[in-house]
C-alpha positions as CSV (number, residue, x, y, z in Angstrom):
1,M,24.6,-18.8,17.2
2,K,24.5,-21.7,14.8
3,E,25.1,-21.3,11.0
4,R,22.2,-19.9,9.0
5,A,20.5,-22.8,7.0
6,T,20.1,-20.5,4.0
7,T,22.6,-17.7,3.2
8,L,21.6,-14.1,2.6
9,E,22.5,-14.6,-1.1
10,K,19.9,-17.4,-1.3
11,T,17.1,-15.4,0.5
12,R,14.3,-13.8,-1.4
13,N,11.8,-11.4,0.2
14,I,9.0,-11.0,-2.3
15,G,5.5,-9.7,-2.5
16,I,2.7,-11.0,-4.7
17,M,0.6,-8.0,-5.9
18,A,-2.2,-7.5,-8.4
19,H,-5.7,-6.2,-9.2
20,I,-8.5,-7.9,-7.3
21,D,-9.4,-11.3,-8.8
22,A,-6.3,-11.6,-11.0
23,G,-5.6,-14.9,-9.2
24,K,-2.9,-13.7,-6.7
25,T,-3.9,-15.8,-3.7
26,T,-4.4,-18.9,-5.9
27,T,-0.9,-18.3,-7.3
28,T,0.5,-18.2,-3.8
29,E,-1.4,-21.3,-2.8
30,R,0.2,-23.2,-5.8
31,I,3.6,-21.9,-4.8
32,L,3.1,-23.3,-1.3
33,F,1.9,-26.6,-2.7
34,Y,4.8,-27.1,-5.1
35,T,7.4,-26.0,-2.5
36,G,6.0,-28.6,-0.2
37,K,4.5,-26.3,2.4
38,N,0.9,-27.4,1.7
39,Y,0.0,-31.1,1.2
40,K,-3.4,-30.3,-0.3
41,L,-4.3,-27.6,-2.9
42,G,-6.3,-24.7,-1.4
43,S,-8.9,-22.9,-3.4
44,V,-10.2,-19.3,-3.0
45,D,-13.6,-20.3,-4.5
46,E,-14.1,-23.1,-1.9
47,G,-12.8,-20.9,0.9
48,T,-9.8,-23.3,1.7
49,A,-7.0,-20.9,0.7
50,T,-4.2,-20.9,3.3
51,M,-3.3,-17.3,2.8
52,D,-6.9,-16.0,3.2
53,W,-7.1,-17.0,6.9
54,M,-9.6,-14.5,8.2
55,D,-13.3,-15.7,8.2
56,Q,-14.3,-12.7,6.2
57,E,-11.6,-13.3,3.6
58,K,-12.9,-16.8,3.1
59,E,-16.5,-15.6,2.8
60,R,-15.8,-12.6,0.5
61,G,-13.1,-14.5,-1.6
62,I,-10.8,-11.5,-1.3
63,T,-7.5,-11.0,0.6
64,I,-7.8,-8.3,3.3
65,T,-4.5,-8.4,5.2
66,S,-1.0,-9.2,4.0
67,A,-0.3,-12.8,5.2
68,A,3.4,-13.6,5.5
69,T,4.8,-17.1,4.8
70,T,8.0,-18.9,4.0
71,A,8.7,-21.5,1.3
72,F,11.9,-23.2,0.1
73,W,12.8,-23.8,-3.6
74,K,16.1,-25.1,-4.9
75,D,18.1,-24.3,-1.7
76,H,16.6,-20.8,-1.6
77,R,14.4,-19.4,1.2
78,I,11.5,-17.4,-0.2
79,N,9.6,-15.2,2.2
80,I,6.3,-14.3,0.6
81,I,3.8,-11.6,1.4
82,D,0.4,-12.0,-0.3
83,T,-1.1,-8.5,-0.5
84,P,-4.8,-7.5,-1.0
85,G,-5.9,-6.4,-4.5
86,H,-8.9,-4.4,-3.4
87,V,-8.4,-0.6,-3.5
88,D,-9.7,0.0,0.0
89,F,-6.8,-2.0,1.3
90,T,-4.0,-0.2,-0.6
91,V,-2.4,0.6,2.7
92,E,-1.5,-3.1,3.2
93,V,0.2,-3.1,-0.2
94,E,2.1,0.1,0.6
95,R,3.5,-1.1,3.9
96,S,4.4,-4.5,2.4
97,L,6.3,-3.0,-0.6
98,R,8.3,-0.8,1.8
99,V,10.0,-3.9,3.3
100,L,10.2,-6.2,0.3
101,D,13.2,-6.7,-2.0
102,G,11.3,-7.9,-5.1
103,A,7.7,-8.5,-6.3
104,V,5.7,-10.7,-8.6
105,A,3.0,-8.7,-10.4
106,V,0.1,-11.1,-11.3
107,F,-2.1,-10.0,-14.2
108,D,-5.3,-11.5,-15.7
109,A,-4.2,-12.5,-19.3
110,Q,-7.7,-11.5,-20.6
111,A,-8.0,-8.1,-18.9
112,G,-4.3,-7.1,-18.9
113,V,-3.6,-4.1,-16.7
114,E,-6.6,-3.1,-14.6
115,P,-7.0,0.0,-12.4
116,Q,-5.7,-1.4,-9.1
117,S,-2.7,-2.9,-11.0
118,E,-1.8,0.7,-12.0
119,T,-2.0,1.8,-8.3
120,V,0.1,-1.1,-7.1
121,W,2.6,-0.6,-9.9
122,R,3.1,3.1,-9.0
123,Q,3.6,2.1,-5.3
124,A,6.3,-0.4,-6.4
125,D,7.9,2.3,-8.6
126,K,8.0,4.6,-5.5
127,Y,10.1,2.1,-3.6
128,H,12.2,1.0,-6.6
129,V,11.1,-2.7,-6.2
130,P,12.4,-4.9,-9.0
131,R,9.5,-7.0,-10.5
132,I,8.7,-9.9,-12.7
133,A,5.2,-10.3,-14.2
134,F,3.0,-13.4,-14.4
135,M,0.2,-13.4,-17.0
136,N,-2.3,-15.7,-15.2
137,K,-5.6,-17.2,-16.4
138,M,-4.2,-18.2,-19.8
139,D,-7.0,-20.8,-19.9
140,K,-9.7,-18.1,-19.6
141,I,-11.9,-17.2,-22.6
142,G,-10.4,-14.1,-24.3
143,A,-6.9,-14.7,-22.8
144,D,-4.3,-13.0,-25.1
145,F,-0.7,-13.0,-23.9
146,L,0.7,-10.4,-26.3
147,A,-2.2,-8.0,-25.9
148,A,-1.9,-8.2,-22.1
149,I,1.8,-7.4,-22.4
150,G,0.8,-4.4,-24.6
151,T,-1.3,-3.0,-21.8
152,M,1.8,-3.0,-19.6
153,V,3.5,-0.6,-22.1
154,T,0.5,1.7,-22.7
155,K,-0.8,1.9,-19.1
156,L,2.2,1.3,-16.9
157,K,4.9,2.8,-19.2
158,A,6.8,-0.4,-18.3
159,N,9.4,-2.3,-20.4
160,P,8.0,-5.8,-20.4
161,V,10.1,-8.6,-22.0
162,A,8.6,-12.0,-22.6
163,I,10.8,-14.8,-21.3
164,Q,8.1,-17.4,-22.1
165,L,5.4,-17.8,-24.7
166,P,2.1,-19.8,-24.2
167,I,1.4,-22.9,-26.2
168,G,-2.3,-22.2,-27.1
169,S,-4.7,-20.2,-25.1
170,E,-8.2,-20.4,-23.6
171,S,-9.3,-24.1,-23.4
172,G,-6.4,-25.0,-25.8
173,F,-3.7,-23.8,-23.3
174,E,-1.3,-26.7,-23.1
175,G,2.0,-25.4,-21.7
176,I,4.7,-22.8,-22.3
177,I,7.8,-22.2,-24.3
178,D,10.9,-21.3,-22.3
179,L,12.7,-18.6,-24.4
180,V,15.8,-18.8,-22.3
181,Q,16.4,-22.6,-22.7
182,M,14.5,-22.7,-26.0
183,K,12.4,-25.7,-24.9
184,A,8.6,-26.5,-24.8
185,L,7.2,-27.4,-21.4
186,R,4.0,-29.4,-20.9
187,W,2.3,-30.6,-17.7
188,T,1.2,-34.2,-17.8
189,N,-1.0,-34.7,-14.7
190,Q,-3.9,-32.7,-13.2
191,E,-2.1,-31.6,-10.1
192,G,0.7,-30.1,-12.2
193,T,3.5,-32.0,-10.4
194,E,4.8,-33.7,-13.5
195,F,5.9,-32.0,-16.7
196,T,8.1,-32.8,-19.7
197,Y,10.5,-30.8,-21.8
198,S,10.3,-31.3,-25.6
199,N,11.3,-29.5,-28.8
200,I,9.4,-26.4,-29.9
201,P,6.4,-27.2,-32.1
202,E,6.9,-26.4,-35.8
203,F,3.8,-24.1,-36.0
204,L,5.3,-21.8,-33.3
205,Q,8.9,-21.7,-34.6
206,A,8.6,-18.3,-36.3
207,Q,6.9,-16.6,-33.4
208,V,9.4,-18.1,-30.9
209,E,12.4,-16.9,-32.9
210,E,11.0,-13.4,-33.1
211,A,10.3,-13.4,-29.3
212,R,13.8,-14.8,-28.5
213,E,15.5,-12.1,-30.6
214,D,13.5,-9.4,-28.8
215,L,14.6,-10.9,-25.4
216,V,18.3,-11.1,-26.4
217,T,18.4,-7.5,-27.9
218,H,16.8,-6.2,-24.6
219,V,19.3,-7.8,-22.3
220,A,22.5,-8.1,-24.4
221,E,23.5,-4.5,-23.7
222,F,24.0,-5.5,-20.0
223,D,26.7,-8.1,-21.0
224,E,29.2,-7.1,-23.7
225,E,30.4,-10.7,-24.3
226,L,26.8,-11.8,-24.8
227,M,26.3,-9.0,-27.3
228,D,29.4,-10.2,-29.3
229,L,28.2,-13.8,-29.3
230,Y,24.8,-12.6,-30.5
231,I,26.2,-10.4,-33.3
232,E,28.4,-13.3,-34.5
233,G,25.4,-15.7,-34.5
234,E,27.0,-18.0,-31.9
235,E,25.1,-20.2,-29.4
236,L,24.3,-18.2,-26.3
237,P,25.1,-19.9,-22.9
238,V,22.0,-20.2,-20.8
239,D,23.7,-19.0,-17.6
240,R,25.1,-15.9,-19.3
241,L,21.6,-15.1,-20.7
242,K,20.1,-15.6,-17.2
243,A,22.7,-13.4,-15.6
244,A,22.0,-10.6,-18.1
245,I,18.2,-10.8,-17.5
246,R,18.9,-10.7,-13.8
247,K,21.1,-7.6,-14.1
248,A,18.5,-5.8,-16.3
249,T,15.7,-6.7,-13.8
250,L,17.6,-5.6,-10.7
251,L,18.3,-2.2,-12.4
252,G,14.6,-1.8,-13.2
253,Q,15.3,-1.6,-16.9
254,I,13.1,-4.6,-17.8
255,T,10.2,-6.6,-16.4
256,P,10.5,-10.3,-17.4
257,V,7.1,-11.7,-18.3
258,L,6.0,-15.3,-17.7
259,C,2.6,-17.0,-18.2
260,G,0.4,-19.8,-16.9
261,S,-2.8,-20.8,-15.2
262,A,-2.5,-21.1,-11.4
263,F,-6.0,-22.6,-11.2
264,R,-5.1,-25.3,-13.8
265,N,-1.7,-25.9,-12.0
266,K,0.4,-24.8,-15.1
267,G,3.4,-22.5,-15.0
268,I,4.1,-22.3,-11.3
269,Q,7.5,-24.2,-11.2
270,P,9.0,-21.9,-13.9
271,L,7.7,-18.9,-11.9
272,L,9.5,-20.2,-8.8
273,D,12.7,-20.6,-10.9
274,A,12.3,-17.0,-12.1
275,I,11.9,-15.7,-8.5
276,V,15.2,-17.4,-7.6
277,D,17.0,-16.5,-10.9
278,Y,15.9,-12.9,-11.4
279,L,14.6,-11.3,-8.2
280,P,17.1,-9.8,-5.7
281,S,18.5,-11.1,-2.5
282,P,18.9,-8.5,0.3
283,K,22.5,-8.2,-0.7
284,D,21.7,-7.2,-4.3
285,L,20.0,-4.0,-3.3
286,P,21.4,-0.6,-2.2
287,P,21.7,-0.2,1.6
288,V,18.7,1.2,3.5
289,V,19.2,4.8,4.6
290,G,18.4,5.9,8.2
291,E,19.0,9.0,10.2
292,I,20.8,9.4,13.6
293,I,18.4,10.9,16.1
294,D,19.4,14.4,17.4
295,S,21.6,15.0,14.3
296,E,21.0,15.5,10.7
297,R,23.6,12.7,9.9
298,K,22.4,10.1,7.4
299,I,23.6,6.5,7.9
300,E,23.6,3.5,5.5
301,V,22.4,0.2,6.9
302,Y,23.9,-2.8,5.1
303,P,22.4,-6.3,5.2
304,D,25.2,-7.8,7.4
305,E,24.2,-10.3,10.1
306,N,27.4,-9.3,12.1
307,G,26.4,-5.6,12.0
308,P,24.3,-3.7,14.5
309,F,20.7,-4.9,14.8
310,V,18.2,-2.7,12.9
311,A,14.7,-3.7,11.9
312,M,11.4,-2.0,10.9
313,A,8.0,-2.9,12.3
314,F,5.7,-3.0,9.2
315,K,2.6,-4.6,10.5
316,I,0.8,-5.2,13.8
317,M,-1.6,-8.1,14.3
318,I,-3.7,-9.0,17.3
319,D,-3.6,-12.8,17.6
320,P,-6.3,-14.5,19.8
321,F,-3.7,-16.9,21.3
322,V,-0.4,-15.0,21.4
323,G,-1.7,-11.4,21.8
324,K,0.0,-8.6,19.9
325,L,2.2,-9.7,17.1
326,T,4.6,-7.2,15.5
327,F,6.0,-8.1,12.1
328,L,9.6,-7.0,11.6
329,R,11.8,-6.8,8.5
330,V,15.4,-7.3,9.8
331,Y,17.8,-5.1,7.8
332,S,21.0,-5.7,9.7
333,G,22.5,-7.7,12.6
334,S,21.0,-10.6,14.6
335,L,19.0,-11.0,17.7
336,E,18.2,-13.8,20.2
337,K,14.8,-14.2,21.8
338,G,14.6,-12.6,25.3
339,A,16.8,-9.7,24.2
340,Y,16.0,-6.1,25.0
341,V,15.7,-3.7,22.1
342,I,15.2,0.0,21.7
343,N,12.3,1.6,19.8
344,T,14.3,4.5,18.5
345,N,11.3,6.6,17.4
346,K,10.1,6.7,21.0
347,N,13.4,6.0,22.8
348,L,11.7,3.1,24.7
349,K,13.4,-0.1,25.8
350,E,11.3,-3.2,25.2
351,R,11.9,-7.0,25.6
352,I,11.2,-9.4,22.8
353,S,9.9,-12.6,24.5
354,R,9.2,-14.8,21.4
355,L,10.3,-14.9,17.8
356,L,8.0,-16.6,15.2
357,F,8.2,-17.4,11.6
358,M,4.7,-17.2,10.2
359,H,2.9,-19.4,7.7
360,A,-0.4,-17.5,7.0
361,D,-2.0,-18.0,10.5
362,K,0.2,-20.9,11.7
363,R,3.5,-20.2,13.5
364,E,6.9,-21.7,14.0
365,E,8.9,-20.6,17.1
366,V,12.7,-19.8,16.6
367,D,15.5,-18.8,19.0
368,Y,17.1,-16.1,16.9
369,I,16.7,-13.9,13.8
370,R,19.1,-12.4,11.3
371,A,19.5,-9.8,8.6
372,G,17.1,-10.5,5.7
373,D,14.4,-12.2,7.8
374,I,10.7,-11.3,7.9
375,V,9.5,-12.4,11.3
376,A,6.7,-11.9,13.9
377,V,7.7,-11.0,17.4
378,V,5.9,-11.0,20.7
379,G,6.7,-8.4,23.5
380,L,6.8,-5.1,21.7
381,K,3.8,-3.5,23.5
382,N,4.4,0.2,22.5
383,T,5.7,-0.2,19.0
384,M,3.6,1.0,16.0
385,T,3.7,0.4,12.3
386,G,6.6,2.1,10.6
387,E,8.8,2.4,13.7
388,T,12.4,1.4,14.0
389,I,13.7,-1.2,16.4
390,A,17.5,-1.2,17.0
391,L,20.3,-2.3,19.3
392,S,23.1,0.0,18.2
393,E,24.8,2.6,20.3
394,E,23.7,5.3,17.8
395,K,19.9,5.7,17.7
396,I,19.1,5.0,14.0
397,V,15.6,5.8,12.7
398,L,14.6,4.5,9.3
399,E,12.4,6.5,7.0
400,K,8.7,6.1,8.1
401,I,5.9,4.7,6.0
402,E,3.5,7.4,4.8
403,F,-0.2,6.5,5.0
404,P,-3.1,8.3,3.2
405,E,-5.8,10.1,5.2
406,P,-9.3,8.4,5.4
407,V,-12.0,9.7,3.1
408,I,-15.2,8.2,4.6
409,S,-16.7,7.9,8.1
410,I,-19.5,6.1,9.9
411,A,-20.9,6.6,13.4
412,I,-21.0,3.4,15.5
413,E,-22.7,2.9,18.8
414,P,-22.5,-0.1,21.3
415,Q,-25.8,-1.8,22.0
416,T,-25.2,-2.4,25.8
417,K,-23.0,-1.1,28.6
418,D,-21.0,-4.3,28.4
419,D,-20.5,-3.8,24.6
420,A,-19.2,-0.2,25.3
421,S,-16.1,-1.4,27.2
422,K,-15.5,-4.2,24.6
423,L,-15.8,-1.6,21.8
424,T,-13.1,0.6,23.3
425,K,-10.7,-2.4,23.5
426,A,-11.6,-3.5,19.9
427,L,-11.0,0.0,18.4
428,L,-7.6,0.3,20.2
429,A,-6.5,-3.0,18.7
430,L,-7.9,-2.4,15.2
431,V,-6.4,1.2,14.9
432,E,-3.1,-0.2,16.0
433,E,-3.3,-2.9,13.3
434,D,-4.4,-0.6,10.5
435,P,-2.8,2.8,10.2
436,S,-5.4,4.0,7.6
437,L,-8.2,3.5,10.1
438,K,-9.0,6.4,12.5
439,S,-11.4,6.4,15.4
440,Y,-12.5,9.3,17.6
441,V,-15.4,10.6,19.7
442,D,-17.4,13.5,18.2
443,G,-17.3,16.3,20.8
444,E,-20.8,17.6,19.9
445,T,-22.8,14.4,19.5
446,G,-20.8,12.0,21.7
447,E,-20.9,9.4,18.9
448,T,-17.9,7.2,18.1
449,I,-16.7,7.9,14.6
450,L,-14.8,5.4,12.5
451,S,-13.0,6.7,9.4
452,G,-11.4,4.6,6.6
453,M,-10.5,4.3,2.9
454,G,-13.9,3.2,1.5
455,E,-17.2,1.5,2.1
456,L,-15.8,-2.0,1.9
457,H,-12.9,-1.1,4.3
458,L,-15.4,0.1,6.9
459,E,-17.8,-2.9,6.3
460,V,-14.9,-5.3,7.0
461,I,-13.9,-3.4,10.2
462,V,-17.5,-3.4,11.5
463,E,-17.7,-7.1,10.8
464,R,-14.5,-7.8,12.6
465,I,-15.6,-5.8,15.7
466,K,-18.8,-7.9,15.8
467,R,-17.2,-11.3,15.2
468,E,-13.7,-11.2,16.6
469,F,-14.4,-9.0,19.6
470,N,-18.0,-10.1,20.1
471,V,-19.5,-6.5,20.3
472,G,-23.1,-5.6,19.6
473,L,-23.1,-2.6,17.3
474,R,-25.5,-0.1,15.8
475,V,-24.1,1.5,12.6
476,G,-25.0,4.9,11.1
477,N,-24.9,5.9,7.5
478,P,-21.5,6.7,5.9
479,Q,-20.3,10.3,6.1
480,V,-17.9,12.1,3.7
481,A,-14.6,13.4,5.1
482,Y,-14.8,17.0,3.8
483,R,-11.9,19.4,4.0
484,E,-11.7,23.2,4.0
485,T,-9.2,25.6,2.3
486,I,-8.8,29.2,1.3
487,R,-8.9,30.9,-2.1
488,S,-7.0,34.2,-1.5
489,K,-4.4,35.9,0.6
490,A,-5.3,37.7,3.8
491,I,-3.8,39.1,7.0
492,G,-5.1,38.4,10.5
493,E,-4.1,40.1,13.8
494,S,-4.9,39.1,17.4
495,K,-4.0,40.3,20.8
496,Y,-4.7,38.0,23.7
497,V,-4.6,40.0,26.9
498,R,-5.8,38.7,30.3
499,Q,-5.2,40.4,33.7
500,T,-6.2,38.6,36.8
501,G,-4.8,39.4,40.2
502,G,-1.2,38.2,39.9
503,K,0.7,37.4,36.6
504,G,-1.4,38.2,33.5
505,Q,-1.4,36.7,30.0
506,Y,-0.1,38.6,26.9
507,G,0.4,37.5,23.3
508,H,0.2,39.6,20.1
509,V,0.4,38.0,16.6
510,I,0.1,39.3,13.1
511,L,0.2,36.7,10.3
512,S,-0.8,36.2,6.7
513,V,-2.4,33.2,5.0
514,E,-2.4,32.2,1.4
515,P,-3.4,29.1,-0.6
516,I,-0.8,26.6,-1.7
517,T,-2.0,26.4,-5.3
518,D,0.1,23.4,-6.5
519,K,-1.2,21.3,-3.5
520,S,2.4,20.2,-2.8
521,A,1.8,20.4,1.0
522,N,-1.2,20.6,3.3
523,F,0.5,23.2,5.6
524,V,3.6,25.4,5.5
525,F,4.6,27.7,8.4
526,E,7.2,30.4,7.8
527,D,8.6,32.8,10.4
528,K,9.2,36.2,8.7
529,T,9.6,38.2,11.9
530,V,12.7,40.4,12.2
531,G,14.5,42.1,15.1
532,G,13.2,39.8,17.8
533,T,9.7,41.3,17.9
534,I,8.6,37.9,19.1
535,P,11.1,35.8,21.1
536,R,12.2,32.5,19.6
537,E,10.6,30.4,22.3
538,F,7.1,31.6,21.4
539,I,7.3,30.8,17.6
540,K,6.6,27.0,18.1
541,P,3.5,27.7,20.4
542,I,2.2,30.1,17.7
543,E,2.6,27.4,15.1
544,R,0.8,24.9,17.4
545,G,-2.1,27.3,17.9
546,V,-2.4,27.8,14.1
547,R,-2.4,24.0,13.6
548,E,-5.1,23.6,16.2
549,A,-7.2,26.2,14.5
550,M,-6.7,24.5,11.1
551,D,-7.8,21.1,12.5
552,S,-11.1,22.6,13.6
553,G,-11.6,24.5,10.3
554,Y,-13.5,27.8,9.8
555,L,-16.6,27.0,7.9
556,A,-18.0,23.8,9.3
557,G,-15.4,22.3,11.6
558,Y,-13.6,20.2,8.9
559,P,-9.7,20.3,8.8
560,M,-8.1,22.9,6.6
561,V,-5.6,22.0,3.9
562,N,-3.2,23.6,1.3
563,V,-2.6,26.7,3.5
564,K,0.7,28.6,3.8
565,V,1.0,30.7,7.0
566,S,3.6,33.5,7.4
567,L,4.2,35.0,10.8
568,L,4.8,38.7,10.1
569,D,5.0,40.6,13.3
570,G,3.7,40.9,16.9
571,S,4.8,42.0,20.3
572,Y,5.4,40.6,23.8
573,H,5.4,41.6,27.4
574,E,8.5,40.9,29.6
575,V,6.5,39.4,32.4
576,D,3.0,38.4,31.2
577,S,3.9,36.7,27.9
578,S,3.7,32.9,27.9
579,E,3.5,29.9,25.5
580,I,-0.2,29.5,26.1
581,A,-0.9,33.2,25.5
582,F,0.9,33.1,22.1
583,S,-0.7,29.8,21.2
584,I,-4.2,31.3,21.7
585,A,-3.2,34.5,19.9
586,G,-1.9,32.5,16.9
587,S,-5.1,30.5,16.8
588,M,-7.3,33.7,16.9
589,A,-5.2,35.5,14.3
590,F,-5.4,32.5,11.9
591,K,-9.2,32.4,12.3
592,E,-9.4,36.1,11.6
593,A,-7.2,35.7,8.4
594,A,-9.1,32.6,7.2
595,R,-12.4,34.5,7.5
596,K,-11.1,37.2,5.1
597,A,-9.3,34.7,2.7
598,S,-12.5,33.5,0.9
599,P,-12.8,30.0,2.6
600,A,-14.1,27.1,0.6
601,L,-15.3,23.5,1.2
602,L,-13.5,20.6,-0.5
603,E,-14.9,17.1,-1.2
604,P,-13.1,13.8,-2.0
605,I,-13.4,12.9,-5.7
606,M,-13.1,9.3,-6.7
607,A,-11.8,7.8,-9.9
608,V,-14.4,5.3,-11.1
609,E,-13.8,2.7,-13.8
610,I,-16.7,0.5,-15.0
611,N,-16.3,-2.5,-17.3
612,T,-19.6,-3.3,-19.0
613,P,-21.2,-5.0,-22.0
614,E,-22.0,-2.3,-24.5
615,E,-25.8,-2.6,-24.1
616,Y,-25.7,-1.2,-20.6
617,M,-23.5,1.8,-21.4
618,G,-26.4,4.3,-21.9
619,D,-28.0,3.6,-18.6
620,L,-24.7,3.6,-16.7
621,I,-23.6,6.9,-18.2
622,A,-27.0,8.5,-17.5
623,D,-26.8,7.4,-13.9
624,L,-23.2,8.7,-13.6
625,N,-24.3,12.1,-14.9
626,S,-27.0,12.3,-12.3
627,R,-24.2,11.9,-9.7
628,R,-22.3,15.0,-10.8
629,A,-19.8,12.8,-12.6
630,K,-17.2,14.1,-15.0
631,I,-16.8,11.5,-17.8
632,E,-13.1,11.2,-18.6
633,G,-13.2,8.8,-21.6
634,F,-14.1,5.4,-23.0
635,E,-12.1,2.3,-24.1
636,T,-12.8,-1.1,-25.5
637,R,-11.0,-4.0,-23.9
638,A,-11.6,-7.7,-24.5
639,G,-15.1,-7.0,-26.0
640,L,-16.2,-4.9,-23.0
641,K,-16.7,-1.1,-22.9
642,I,-14.8,0.7,-20.2
643,I,-16.1,4.0,-18.8
644,K,-13.7,6.2,-16.9
645,A,-15.1,9.0,-14.7
646,H,-14.4,11.2,-11.7
647,V,-17.3,11.3,-9.2
648,P,-17.7,13.0,-5.8
649,L,-17.7,10.4,-3.0
650,S,-20.9,11.8,-1.5
651,E,-22.7,10.7,-4.7
652,L,-21.4,7.1,-4.6
653,F,-22.9,5.6,-1.4
654,G,-24.5,2.2,-2.2
655,Y,-23.3,2.5,-5.9
656,A,-22.3,-1.2,-6.0
657,T,-26.0,-2.2,-5.8
658,V,-27.1,0.4,-8.4
659,C,-24.4,-0.7,-10.8
660,R,-25.4,-4.4,-10.5
661,S,-29.1,-3.7,-11.1
662,L,-28.5,-1.4,-14.1
663,S,-26.3,-4.0,-15.8
664,Q,-28.1,-7.2,-14.5
665,G,-25.0,-8.0,-12.5
666,R,-22.7,-8.0,-15.6
667,A,-20.8,-4.8,-15.1
668,I,-17.9,-4.6,-12.6
669,H,-16.6,-1.3,-11.2
670,V,-13.6,-0.1,-9.3
671,I,-13.6,3.1,-7.1
672,Q,-10.5,4.7,-5.8
673,F,-9.6,8.0,-4.2
674,S,-8.3,10.5,-6.7
675,H,-8.1,14.1,-5.2
676,Y,-10.0,16.8,-3.3
677,S,-12.0,19.4,-5.3
678,E,-14.1,22.4,-4.4
679,V,-17.8,21.7,-3.6
680,P,-20.2,23.6,-6.0
681,E,-21.8,26.6,-4.2
682,R,-25.4,25.3,-4.0
683,I,-24.3,21.9,-2.6
684,A,-21.9,23.7,-0.1
685,E,-24.8,25.8,1.1
686,K,-26.8,22.6,1.8
687,I,-23.8,21.0,3.7
688,L,-23.1,24.1,5.7
689,G,-26.8,24.6,6.5
690,K,-27.1,21.1,8.1
């Protein structure tokens, strides 16, 4: 294989993440323009953004799928994933962060940290992703750089450190002050391709010195020599200061903060410099941990292109021209096209026929891939999101990506016979692409049920079925994904005995159920039998029977959660006992115990945050109270009132329209799943009586 054009040390795998409308896609567009990937500036508002390549994304002006692209800056290769900011598409963010090395968090300089920013930040914390922050929209009315940084401390418990200051704000935003090089930077043409360095303006001198001191005190502890120079009042070398900022960022001790206005083409080149200077290469991070199949042995996978080939599939996409595309993050080794690989989760051999580097929806074919690459491949027909692809002798499996359960469902029905066969094909493709989407046929009604993370999520999926797969659809009203649980401890016993002609069936199970009060797990199964009263080979079938009974619930057929089951005792027959008999006995004993354990219905509760001018607060709060809301508190931010509440999902259908009409279109709201809670008795009776 020929030499890699860019070394691993000069590779950056980054995500761009933020709240909806913070200017994430516009920032990515500008990055592509200034790195020479795009020759014309794209705009989200005009529907010409490269990264928003799906028809619906262009219409709605929001990013739905994580588009992957590559750019080059100062001899560095930057692989960028633009992730959606809307809460219904959090799964896209989660799976992208799993395979990234660093991230750029984009904030609106007027609003600061918003609800989805918090969600995304927590996801990045979970995967220990080093970040830099970009305060965008400095030209917006009400933009306040320092106040926005303050919200990172109060809401994210982060440690933001400004490495730039803005020169002016709102319509007076002229440029930035680089606190590392201690220079003022102003853009001189409309496209933002030309800029000049000059001395710091006199009127900002005091503020700049204070901010510089804050920066140096935060990072000097990571470089003793720098600390000594600082204490002695000596000139600090720029490269030493950059190295200290980099070290602190990679350790997660600080988040460097930059500013600009992507829409006005200001601040993007310094942001690119910061990505290269402060975010990690694959070699800067600890190795990825995998497990050897059929042994408990853990193994560390290092980013070495001469090591064994190990990659993770983090996204599936159905392309109209190429077919099924599987996006891989290569952690180790190298691979040529046409090679056979093993899906270690399923122990399946598959052949990779094509290797593609992606640029939003355009593609560039390559002959080989190496550690550190983010690449799309053709040929992995049986591989799903989160599975490991390897070539090593030892079957390594990397830790899987966890996805949340859907909270809302709709019934869909094809309009004609021809549509019915196309619908099946469409659902198979979409469920494969999106792990947070579930589809099944209701056993009682025969309807096809589609479940997802929110109303917008399902709307987008229905539109895609209609447009991309050309299926005529009738769509039912949204339904809530209820759950069931138990409130007390109880014991259940069941004997399953059948005698027919020859060999009979015999299984006898005694078990107890109790609630998991801290909600740390949905299901725990413990074998407490002693003295071999039930042979070992029948324990797993009993657990399987219990799980099946839990899936179909006790009260109304909804899955049961937060239940601990202990197998206490039972008996068996030398000849007649079988796995199926014990599975049925386990299921029946569980139902018996659940009946006695005070079963209850649970409903999804959503966290709602509404930003509104003060004059509409009264009407909005009155409306929330009529929806069984629990008001959590109020805040004032940038002249707007913020209402925070928890509201049952069943009360929120069509809320977007109501919120708009009550506030004359001036209030904006964000709804995201919070937790499950018990349904009040009078409402539970209505649901169970249906």
